[in-house]
Each structure stands twice: as C-alpha cells, then as structure tokens.
Backbone as a printed PyTorch tensor [residue, N CA C, xyz], in Angstrom:
tensor([[[-13.8100,   1.6120,   6.7990],
         [-12.6500,   0.6520,   6.6020],
         [-12.0840,  -0.1370,   7.7510]],

        [[-12.2530,  -1.3990,   7.1730],
         [-11.6400,  -2.9690,   8.8490],
         [-10.5460,  -2.3640,   9.0120]],

        [[-10.2770,  -3.1660,   9.8080],
         [ -9.0070,  -2.6130,  11.1240],
         [ -7.5660,  -3.5250,  10.4360]],

        [[ -7.8380,  -4.2590,   9.6260],
         [ -7.0440,  -5.1310,   8.8240],
         [ -6.5880,  -4.3350,   6.8370]],

        [[ -7.9040,  -3.6250,   6.9170],
         [ -7.1820,  -2.7250,   5.5520],
         [ -7.0270,  -1.7060,   5.6720]],

        [[ -6.6530,  -1.0470,   7.0830],
         [ -5.8930,   0.3620,   7.5000],
         [ -4.7370,  -0.4300,   7.7700]],

        [[ -4.1970,  -1.5120,   8.5860],
         [ -3.2050,  -2.1850,   8.9630],
         [ -2.2550,  -2.1620,   8.0260]],

        [[ -2.9680,  -2.7600,   6.4940],
         [ -2.3130,  -2.9930,   5.3120],
         [ -1.6230,  -1.6410,   4.5040]],

        [[ -2.6310,  -0.7180,   4.6710],
         [ -2.5200,   0.8470,   4.0140],
         [ -1.3380,   1.4550,   5.3280]],

        [[ -1.2030,   1.2260,   6.1270],
         [ -0.1490,   2.3130,   7.2140],
         [  1.1360,   1.1600,   6.7860]],

        [[  0.6830,   0.2230,   6.5460],
         [  2.5550,  -0.8090,   6.5740],
         [  3.1810,  -0.3340,   5.1520]],

        [[  2.3070,  -0.2730,   3.9650],
         [  2.6590,   0.3070,   2.9790],
         [  3.3390,   1.6410,   3.0860]],

        [[  2.5880,   2.4350,   3.1470],
         [  2.7110,   4.0280,   3.7430],
         [  3.9440,   4.0110,   4.0200]],

        [[  4.4140,   2.8820,   5.8820],
         [  5.5750,   3.2970,   6.3420],
         [  6.5610,   2.7870,   5.2110]],

        [[  6.5390,   1.6050,   4.8320],
         [  7.4570,   1.1760,   3.7140],
         [  8.1580,   1.8310,   2.5600]],

        [[  6.8230,   2.2650,   2.1340],
         [  7.1430,   3.5810,   0.8290],
         [  7.7450,   4.7700,   1.6450]],

        [[  7.5580,   5.2370,   2.6870],
         [  8.5200,   6.5750,   2.6610],
         [  9.6080,   5.9950,   3.2990]],

        [[  9.9200,   5.0980,   4.0450],
         [ 11.3310,   4.2160,   3.9780],
         [ 12.1630,   4.5220,   3.3930]],

        [[ 11.4450,   3.9910,   2.1500],
         [ 12.1410,   3.7750,   0.5410],
         [ 12.1840,   5.0300,  -0.1870]],

        [[ 12.0440,   6.1870,   0.4810],
         [ 11.6850,   7.0550,  -0.5790],
         [ 11.2810,   7.7450,  -1.7080]],

        [[ 10.3320,   6.6080,  -1.6580],
         [  8.8650,   6.4360,  -3.0210],
         [  8.1510,   7.9260,  -2.6240]],

        [[  7.7250,   8.4500,  -3.8580],
         [  6.6900,   9.2600,  -3.7450],
         [  5.3510,   8.5140,  -3.9710]],

        [[  4.3420,   9.1400,  -3.7150],
         [  2.9170,   8.3740,  -3.7130],
         [  2.7400,   8.4350,  -5.4590]],

        [[  3.2200,   9.6120,  -6.3930],
         [  3.7540,   9.7960,  -7.9660],
         [  4.5120,   8.3180,  -8.3370]],

        [[  5.3960,   8.7240,  -7.8030],
         [  6.1950,   7.1570,  -8.4080],
         [  5.8080,   5.9940,  -7.8290]],

        [[  4.9410,   5.5100,  -6.4610],
         [  4.6960,   4.3810,  -6.8150],
         [  3.3540,   3.9340,  -7.3630]],

        [[  2.2160,   5.0720,  -7.4280],
         [  1.2660,   5.2150,  -8.4430],
         [  1.5400,   4.5860,  -9.6160]],

        [[  2.9560,   5.0830, -10.6790],
         [  3.2640,   4.9180, -11.7480],
         [  4.3280,   3.5800, -11.8480]],

        [[  4.6830,   2.6490, -10.7930],
         [  5.2320,   1.3520, -10.4340],
         [  3.8310,   0.4780, -11.0460]],

        [[  3.2640,   0.6470,  -9.7170],
         [  2.0330,   0.2340,  -9.7550],
         [  0.5250,   0.4660, -11.2350]],

        [[  1.3970,   1.1140, -12.1630],
         [  0.3520,   1.3300, -13.2530],
         [ -1.0900,   1.4870, -13.0150]],

        [[ -0.6520,   2.5780, -12.1060],
         [ -2.0970,   3.1170, -11.8850],
         [ -2.3890,   4.5000, -11.5770]],

        [[ -3.4820,   5.0830, -11.8990],
         [ -3.3930,   6.7460, -11.8840],
         [ -2.6930,   7.5120, -11.1270]],

        [[ -2.2640,   8.5980, -11.2680],
         [ -1.5470,   9.3720, -10.6190],
         [ -1.7070,   9.3070,  -8.9710]],

        [[ -3.3050,  10.1550,  -9.0760],
         [ -3.4760,   9.9260,  -7.5360],
         [ -4.2990,   8.9460,  -6.8120]],

        [[ -3.6060,   7.3910,  -7.1180],
         [ -4.2830,   6.6370,  -6.3160],
         [ -4.1000,   5.9950,  -5.2880]],

        [[ -2.5880,   6.5460,  -5.0500],
         [ -1.7450,   6.1490,  -3.5880],
         [ -2.2900,   7.1650,  -2.7830]],

        [[ -2.4470,   8.5760,  -3.2120],
         [ -3.0440,   9.6140,  -2.2770],
         [ -4.3560,   9.5330,  -1.7140]],

        [[ -5.4680,   8.3190,  -2.3710],
         [ -6.4660,   7.9300,  -2.3700],
         [ -6.8440,   7.1870,  -1.1170]],

        [[ -5.7030,   5.9090,  -1.7070],
         [ -5.6340,   4.8390,  -0.6030],
         [ -5.1700,   5.0680,   1.0120]],

        [[ -4.3960,   6.4300,   1.0000],
         [ -3.9380,   6.7950,   1.9850],
         [ -4.8770,   7.8890,   2.6280]],

        [[ -5.8220,   8.5610,   2.5840],
         [ -6.3080,   9.3710,   2.8510],
         [ -7.3890,   9.0270,   3.0270]],

        [[ -7.6630,   9.4730,   4.6150],
         [ -9.1590,   8.4450,   5.0710],
         [-10.2580,   9.2800,   4.4560]],

        [[-10.3680,  10.3910,   3.4930],
         [-11.7680,  10.8250,   2.8890],
         [-11.9900,  10.1190,   1.7170]],

        [[-11.3040,   8.9080,   0.9590],
         [-11.7080,   8.0810,   0.2390],
         [-11.6900,   6.4640,   0.6840]],

        [[-12.5010,   5.6880,   0.0600],
         [-12.3610,   4.4850,   0.4620],
         [-11.4540,   3.5480,  -0.7750]],

        [[-10.7990,   4.0580,  -1.2360],
         [ -9.9590,   3.5790,  -2.1080],
         [ -9.0880,   2.5500,  -1.2500]],

        [[ -8.5540,   1.2830,  -1.8500],
         [ -8.1180,   0.4960,  -1.0220],
         [ -6.9810,   0.1120,  -1.7340]],

        [[ -6.2010,  -1.2610,  -1.4560],
         [ -5.5040,  -2.5740,  -2.2880],
         [ -5.9960,  -3.6020,  -2.1410]],

        [[ -5.8850,  -4.3360,  -3.5840],
         [ -6.2710,  -5.5950,  -3.3800],
         [ -5.2380,  -6.7050,  -3.7950]],

        [[ -5.5190,  -7.6670,  -3.8260],
         [ -4.2930,  -8.9090,  -3.7960],
         [ -3.7650,  -8.3060,  -5.0080]],

        [[ -3.9590,  -8.2480,  -5.8900],
         [ -2.7070,  -8.1290,  -7.2280],
         [ -2.0530,  -6.7360,  -6.4990]],

        [[ -2.2770,  -5.6000,  -6.3040],
         [ -1.8350,  -4.4930,  -5.7400],
         [ -0.7540,  -5.3260,  -4.5830]],

        [[ -1.1590,  -5.6170,  -3.7750],
         [ -0.0150,  -6.0520,  -2.6190],
         [  0.9500,  -7.1790,  -3.1470]],

        [[  0.5230,  -7.5890,  -3.9770],
         [  1.8700,  -8.8220,  -4.7300],
         [  2.9540,  -7.8420,  -5.5860]],

        [[  2.1190,  -6.9620,  -6.4370],
         [  2.8120,  -6.0200,  -6.8800],
         [  3.7670,  -5.1220,  -6.0720]],

        [[  2.9830,  -4.5100,  -4.9570],
         [  4.1560,  -3.7300,  -3.9380],
         [  5.0470,  -4.4110,  -3.2280]],

        [[  4.9170,  -5.6540,  -3.1710],
         [  6.0030,  -6.6180,  -2.7080],
         [  7.1600,  -6.6100,  -3.2880]],

        [[  7.1260,  -6.4600,  -4.6800],
         [  8.0060,  -6.8320,  -5.7600],
         [  9.0570,  -5.4250,  -5.9140]],

        [[  7.7000,  -4.1030,  -5.3330],
         [  8.5220,  -2.8450,  -5.6070],
         [  9.5700,  -2.6380,  -4.3210]],

        [[  8.7140,  -2.6660,  -3.6840],
         [  9.2450,  -2.2810,  -2.3370],
         [  9.9780,  -3.6210,  -1.2010]],

        [[ 10.5580,  -4.4000,  -2.6550],
         [ 11.1970,  -5.7250,  -2.0540],
         [ 10.9120,  -6.5170,  -0.3370]],

        [[ 10.2860,  -6.8060,  -0.8510],
         [  9.7310,  -7.8520,   0.1640],
         [  8.4920,  -8.8850,  -0.2560]],

        [[  8.1550,  -9.5310,   1.1310],
         [  6.9680, -10.5750,   1.0340],
         [  5.4430, -10.0330,   0.6150]],

        [[  4.4670, -10.6590,   0.2580],
         [  3.3470, -10.0360,   0.5890],
         [  2.9380,  -9.9270,   1.6930]],

        [[  3.3850, -10.9470,   2.9110],
         [  3.3950, -11.2220,   3.7320],
         [  3.6510,  -9.8550,   5.0360]],

        [[  4.5570,  -9.2100,   4.5740],
         [  5.2310,  -8.4960,   5.0790],
         [  4.2890,  -7.2240,   5.4620]],

        [[  3.3410,  -7.3190,   4.5750],
         [  2.0740,  -6.1900,   5.0430],
         [  1.2300,  -6.6200,   5.9880]],

        [[  1.0170,  -7.7730,   6.1470],
         [  0.1790,  -8.8060,   7.2410],
         [  0.1910,  -8.5130,   8.8540]],

        [[ -0.1730,  -8.5580,   9.5290],
         [  0.3640,  -8.6630,  10.8380],
         [  0.4410,  -9.8510,  11.2200]],

        [[  0.8470, -10.3590,  12.7070],
         [  1.7430, -11.3990,  12.8410],
         [  0.3540, -12.3420,  13.5710]],

        [[ -0.8290, -11.1950,  13.7940],
         [ -2.3190, -12.3790,  14.5280],
         [ -3.3240, -11.2760,  13.7320]],

        [[ -4.1460, -12.1720,  14.0750],
         [ -5.6240, -11.5550,  12.9880],
         [ -5.7540, -10.5180,  13.9900]],

        [[ -6.3110,  -9.0100,  13.5000],
         [ -6.7080,  -7.8190,  14.2650],
         [ -8.3370,  -8.1520,  14.3710]]])
C-alpha cells in the first residue's frame, strides 16, 4: 500500500471514530458490503477507497474531500 493510501485510510478512520460512526454504519451509508470498511481499515486486505468513495465520505462526515489528504506530498 502506498503511503498516501494509508494516510487517507487513517484519516477517514479517525474522523469516523470522532463522529462515533461504526464501520457497519459507514458501509451502509456508502451503499457497500457490511465488511468493506473493516477490510479497508485492516492491513490484512488490499481494499482501499476510490475517488467516488472519498467524495461520498466527505458528504457523510460533513467535510471537504481535500480534508482526507495531506497538506504536502508524502
């Protein structure tokens, strides 16, 4: 996994936890399988977010898509 991909995953996870949204709830909100978020957040799987996910996550977590990205390249 590329550092930028892990950064996005870690940022989404942190924001999800801060808003007290479970992995299951977030999967439902994204209209994805129940285990998808768990797979993304686990280092055992290669699942990751795509740009469509990022856009929808920003809507769900009430932020901008750019909030998931670092200020400078990694």
